[in-house]
N, C-alpha and C positions, 0 to 999 in steps of 0.2 A: 563585285563583291557578292558572295553567296547569300541568298535570302534564307530565312529561317526554315522554310519548307525543304529547300535543297539540302541544307545541312542535315535535317532530320532524315530525309530519304537516303542520303549517302551513308549515314550512320546505321540506318536500318539494314541496308543491303550488306554492309560489311559485318554487322552484328550477326546476321544469319549464319555466317560461316565461322564465327568464333564460338558459337553455342556448343554445348555438350552434344546436342543432337548431331551436328555436322562433324564434330570430332569423332564420334562413334561411327558415323556413316563412312568417314574416310577409311576406317579399318575394315569395313565390309566390302569395299570396292573390289570387284573380281578381276583378276588378271586375264581370265579367259572370256570376258564379255566380248560381244561382237565389235565393240569399239575400244578394244583393250589399249591401244596406243594413247588414247586421250582420257581413259578412266582408270588407268592402272594406279595402284596404291602409291607407287613411286612418284607419279605425276602430282599427286596431292601432297605428298610429304616434302617435296623439294620446294624451294621458294619460288612462287609464281613470278613470271616476268612477262613483259609485253602485254599482249591481249589477254593473258591469263592472270593478270595481277588483280586479285579479288578486291584489293583496296581501291583500285581505279574504277571499279564499277559504281555507277550511280543509278538512281531510279530513272533518270532521264536517258542514260545510255542504254539501259535495258529496254526502255520504251522505244528508243530509236530503232534497235534491230527487230523488235516485235512489229513496229510499223512498216518495216522494209523487207520482211521475210518473203512476201509474195509480190510478184511483178505484175500486178493488175490493179485497176482502179475499182475501189469498192463502190457499189451502187448507192445513190442518194435519192431521196424523194424528189421526183422531177415531174412537175405538172405537164411538161411537154411530151412525156412518154405516156401513151395511152395504155392503161392497165386493162388487160382482158378479163381479169378476175376469174372466179370459179366458172361462171356461165360460159365465157369465151373459151376457157380451157376444156370444158366438157364438149363443146362443139368441135374443137381441134382433135380431141381424143376420138370422137365418133368418126370424123372424116379420115383420120390417119390410121386408126387401129381397127375399125369395124368395116368401113366400106372397102370392098374388094377382098375381105378375109372371111366374112360371115354372110351367108346368102339365105339362111333359114328364116322365113317370114315371121314365125312366132317369136324368135329371139330378137330379130331386128325391131319388131314392133315394141317389145318390152324395153329394149335399150333406148329407143327413140323417146318413149314416155318418161324415162328416168333421167333425162338430161338436167333436171332441176336439182338433182342430188348434190350434196357437198362433193367437191371434185375428188377428194381422197376416196370417198365411198364409190363414186362413179368409176374411178380408175380400177378399184378392186373388183367391181362388178364386171367391167369389160374384160379384165384378166380371167375371171371365172368363166365368162361366156366363151372366150377363146379356148380355155381348158376343156370345156364341154365339147366344142366342135372337134378339137384334136382327139379327144377320147373316141368320138364316133368315127372319125377318119381312120383311126387305128382299128376299130372293131369291124368296120365295113370294107376297108381297103379303098374307099372312094376319096376323091379330092374334095376340097372345101366347097367348091361350087356345086358339087353333087349332093352335099348334105342338106337336104330340104326337110320340111316338116314330117314327111313320110318316114324318113330315116330315124327320127326321134320318137316314133310311136312304138319302138321296142321298149316296153315298160321295164323289163328285167334289166336291160342295159342302162336305162335312165336311173333306176334305183341303185344299181351297182356303182354308177358314177358318183351319185350323191353320197353313198355310204363311205366311199374311199376318199372323198374330197373335203369332208368336214366343212360344209358351207356356213357362213355367218348368216345373220338374219336377212340381210338384203339379198344375198345370193340364194338363200332358201326361198325367198319370195319369187325369184325368177323361175326356179324349178316348179313351184306350185302354180305359177301362171302358165307355164308350159303344159303342165298336167291338166289344168282346167280346159285349155284350148284343144289339146289333142285327145283327151280321154273323157271329157265332160265330168271329171271328178278330180279331187285332189288326192295326192299321195298322203299317207299317214307318216309324215317325216318325223324323225327324231328331233328333239330340241337341239339346236346347235350348241356345241360346247366351247367354241372359240370366242363366242361373244356373250359370255355371261355378264350379268350386271355386276358392278363393283361390289354390291352387297354379297352376291353369290360367290364371287371369286375370292373374297377375303373373309368369308364367314369363319368363325372359330369352330374348329373341330373338337368335339368332346367324346369321341369314340373311345370306349374303355381300353381297347387294345393299344391304340395310339397313345393314350394317356400313360399306359404302363411303359411303353417304349420311351416316352419323353422323360418320365421319372428316372428310368435307367440311364439315359443320356446325362441328365443333370448330376446324378450320383457318380457318374464316371468322370466328371470334371468338365463336361461340355458347357460352355458359357450360355447363359439364358438368352443373350443376344443372338447367338448362333442358332439356338433352338427355334427362335422366332422366324429365322429365315427358312429352316427346314419345314416349318408349318405350311408355308406356301406350296411346297411340293406335295405334302400330304393332302392339303385341300384340293389341289389340282387333280390328283389321282382319284380321290374319292368322288369328286364331281364328275370326272370322266367315266368312272364305273357306273355311277347312278344315272347318268344321262344316256349312255350308249347301250346298256345291256339290260334286257328285260328281267333277268334273274335278280337284279339289284333294285329295280324300280318300285317294288312293293315295300321297301324299307326306307327309313329316313337315313340321311347322311351319317348320323351318329350311331346307326344301328345296322350298318352294312355287314353281312356275313363274310368277313375276309377269308374264311376257310374255303370259300367258293372261288377265290382267285386262283387261276391256274397258270401254268407256265405259258400257255398259248396267249392268255390275256395279257400277261406281262410283256410278251414279245409284241403284241398289238399296241400296247401303250408306248413301247419303244419306237415303233413305226410312226405313231401319232406325233411324238416329240420330234422325230426327224423331219416329218412333214412341216411342222411349225418352223423348224430351222430353215428348211428349203424355201419357205414362203417369206422368210425374213422377220417373222413374228418374234422369234428369240434367236440369240446367237448359238453357235454350236457348243460354246462353253457353257451357256446357261442350261441347254437341254441335257448336256452331259451331267451337270450337277443335279438337275431335277431327277434324272433316271437313277443316278447313284443313290440319292436320298431314299427313293422308293425301294430299290434293291436291298439297301441296308435295313430299312424298316421291316420288310418281309422276312429277311434272313434273321434279324434279331427277334422278331416275334416267334419264330420257330424255336430259337434258343430259350426264350422265356416261357415256352410251353403254350402259347396262344394258337400256334398252328402245328398241325401234325406232320407237315412235310416242308422241307426247304426247297421252294420252287425256283430259287435264284441260281442254283449251282451251275446249270448249263446255259444260262442267259448272260451273254456278254454285255458289257457296258457300251456307252457311246463315246468312242475315243475322239480326242481333238488334240491338235498340236499346239503346245504352249507358244512356240514361235512358228509363225506361218508367214512366209514372204508375201507381201502384198504389192501389187502395182498401185501407184498413187497417182491421183489426177494432176495434170499439168496446170500451169497458171491459166492458160487459155480455157481449159475445161472448168477450172474453179470459177473463173469469171462468168462463164456461161451458166453455171449452176446458180450463182447469186443474182445474175440478171434475170434468170427464169423466175426466181422468187419475186423480184421487183415487178415483173410483167404479169404474173399470174396469181399472186397472193391477194386475198381480200384484206390482209393486214401486213403489208410488205415490211414496214419498219420493225414491227414486233418479231417477225420471222427472220429478218436479216440479223437482228440482234441475237436471236436464239442460236441460229446456225453460225453466226459470227463468233460467238463465245466458244463454239466447238473447234473452229479452225484457227482463231487468233490466240486462244488461251488453252486449247486442248481440253475443255471441260467435258466431262461425261454427261450423258443425257439427263440423268437424275439430278446432277449438280445444276444444270441449266434450269430445269423445272423448279428447283428449290430457291432460286435467286429472289431475294426480297429487295424492295426499294431501299431499305435501310442498309443493305450491304454495299450500296454504291456511294462513292464519294467522287463526284465529277470534278470538283475543285482540286482535289489532290491526285486525281487520275488513278484511283485505286478501286478495287473490288474485293470484297471478302467472300471467300468460297468455303463452304462447309463440305469437305471432301469425303472420299470413300473410307478413310481411316478415322472419320468422325472428328477431325481436327479442322479448326478454322485457319485458313491461310490467306494472307494478304497478297494480292497480285496486282501488277501494273495494268492499267486499262488502256489498251491501244486506241489510237485516234478514231478509227471508224466506229468503234463501240461507244466512244464518248459521244459522238454525234447522234447515234441511234438512241442511246439512253436519255440524252438531253431532250430529244423529241418525245420520247415516251413519258418522261417526267412532266413535260408541259401539258400532256393530255391524260395524265394518270387518273385512274378511277380510285375508288376507296380500297381496292385490293392491296393487301400487304405484299403479295407475291407479284412479280413483274408479269409473268406469263399466265397466271390464273391460280386460284386457290386449291383446285383439285389436282394435286401433283401427279397422281397415277394417270389421270385423264390427259394431262398435258404431255406426259411421256408417250402415251399411245398415239396422240395426235402428231407429235414431232416425228415419230418413226414413220407414220403414214405419209406425212408431208415429205420427208426425205425420200421415200420410195418413189413418190410421184414426181418430185422436182428432178431427181437424178435421172429418172426415165426420160422426162421431157428434154433434159439437157443432153441426152444421148450417152449417158454413162453406162458402162458395162462392168462396173466394179462390184464384186460380190460383197455381201454383208450390209450393214446398216450405217447409221450416222457415226458410229464409233470410228469409221474410216477417217473422219476429219481429225480426230485425236491422233491417229497414226501419222497423218500428214503434218500436223503441227510439230510433233516430237521429232520426226525425221528431218524436217526443214531446220528446226532449231539445232539439231546435232551437226548439221553441215557448216554452221557458222564458226569460224575460227575465234571470234570474240565472245563465244559462249562457253565458259569453263564447265567441266562436268558437274560440279556441285550446283551451279545455277541451272543447268539442264534438268537435273533431278528435282530441284526445288520447283521449277516451273511445271514440270511433269507431275509433281506431287507424288513421287515414289520414294520409299524408304530404302529400297535395295536396287543396286545398279542392274541386276539381271532383269528386273521388271522393266526398266527403261529400255534395255537392249532389245526386248521383244517388239518395241515400237519403232526401231530404227531399220529402215529399208533402203537399200541401195539398188538402183536399176543396173542392168547388165552393162550399159554404156558407161556408167559411173565407175563400176569396178574395172572395166577395161582401161579407162583413162588413168585410174590409180595405178594399175599394173605397169602401164607404159611410162609412168613417171619414176619408176624404181631405177636406181643407178646400179647396174650390174658391175 
């Protein structure tokens, strides 16, 4: 006999697909989506049978296939496994990435002394050191073994490398240490703009020209919520100008002479954004949006009479493909990634839970960072997620996550948020951790942790017992074409499908 919880869960699942939201959604399903055969309007309008019978779905059934989507064992806290932690990981990075690849004494000495850094910072520093050596290899035509201290004494080349590499504070310290050893003085380096303090990065802009632009946007019908997002782009651009160009440094941020912004500067800002994307700091989508915001700002200021020339006319945007096929990690690669977390993290259960939410439920990184303890109901096996569309959605909590969160709750601090109260700092840390762990696991997949959401939705779409409405609900998409962008089929899957066709 069904207990009260099972009855409630079953009613809840069925109720989702009887709501006006889902009836409206059925009308919007596109017949030309990449998975048209399973998300066509006809499929939803006909009476579902077999595995596609919505009435037969229960919370337990959904949990069952969420628990069995991946064919690997999720790591658990195991005292028999010796965790190397950050220190052990830094030793491993030095031995495998530095020894035999860098031979310059001044750089080796600096890296040896910095082994006590947090592993994500040390990894970033090592990558920057390798970037420095590769720069001088290209400039001199020598191999790595021949790049010694003497080769780095070309001051102009060293300054040129620094100016085009946008070092953060720790990377900047390495350049300053090199300059002290080789030149007996420090370079007068510009303040790094990629590692601004949270206060600088989010300071409110009160520039009169930008305020005039914002007033125009609101009067044109742009939502205040959207304007708030655009302000991040404006702040980023103004800080970039103020930090990197001497002609702007005598003014405050709110008093920068935007009439001095040239087409060349706009193109340089474009290159700066592309570099951030190549480093994995932001996605191509994000930098495209940032650059579009600035182009529109400058173009509109010309129309409003604040600028005498429209410098945006011959400057192209940053294109990105809305659908981009991605190779996805195999079960073995995924297991290696999560075992790497267990082996090298100083807080393995916390990080397994964070990256587990991305792979087992497809959560976006900001959704993970925003999870509070009150959002979790271990007894009912549910989690409430405040999503991108600012709606709260109740999701099943797969078994591995139940165990991780039980452990975290047993040792929880006073924090309301599971992963920390500073959400932006948590997002930055998770991105850095993902880059580090995926590297150690031997992954060569481009992009950041959003890849795990792609893996989740693709795996879910392969299941015959997951109807399209449920797929979209778990993906938390309102439109099928959005879900379609996350569905990836490997060449061998496509070949197998073609071979099954009856001619």
